[in-house]
N, C-alpha and C positions, 0 to 999 in steps of 0.2 A: 824221583824224577824232578828235576828242576824246571822252572818255567823258561819262557823265552827271554833271551838277553837282548840288549839294545842292538847289538850287531845283527841278530836274527831279524829284528823289525826293520832295520835299514835295508838288508838284503831283500826281504819280502816286499817292501814298498818300492824298492828300486825296480824289481822285476815287474810289478804292476804298472809302474810309471813307464817303463820301456815298452811294455806291451800296448798300453793305451796310446803312447806316442806313435808307434808304428801304425796302429789303426787310424789315428787322426791324420797322419801324414798321407796315407793312401786315400783317405776320404776327401781331403781337400786338394790333392794334386790331380784328381780326376781319374787317372788310370785309363785303360782301354775299354772298360765295360760301361757302355752307355745305356743299354736296354736290359730288361729283365731276362730275356732270352740269352744274351751274352753272358750275364752273370751266372745264371743257374745252369745253363747247358753248354757254356763255353762256345756259344755260337755253333755248336755241333762240329767243332774242329779238332777235338781231342781224340787221340788214338785209344784203343781199348786198354793198353797197358797202364797208364796212370789212373784210369777209371777203376780198373780192377784193384790196383794197390790202395786206392782211396777207400773202396768198399771193404777190403779186407782189414785195413787199419781201423776203420770205424766200427767194424764188427768185433774186433779183438780188443776189448776193454782191459783196463788194468786188473780188474777182478778176474777176468778170464785168464789172463796170463799167470796170475798167482795160483789159480786153481787147476791149470792144465797138468802140472806135474803130478798131483795126487790123482787126477782123473786118469792119466796114462798109467799110473801104478796100479790103480784098482781095476780098470776096465780095458786096458790095452790102448793101442795107438789109433783105434778106429775113430776116436774123437777128432783127430787131426785131418781126417778126410774132408771135413767141411771147408777147409781152406782151399781145396782143389776145386 
């Protein structure tokens, strides 16, 4: 297995730079979130659907997604009931 090439490093650092730039942009442009309540709770204005999708996405990590196939093969699909 060969090491990383120059192009790999360029792509990697470009992604990091773009991600940091997005964060800095929204940090210095202000945004609509002025208080901690607005930031953490969205000022209690979100419907249940995006909250549920966010909770499910944070629960299902990459390791979970890789292991679900073998879990379903060995024990059946009852593992997937936790998403409901």
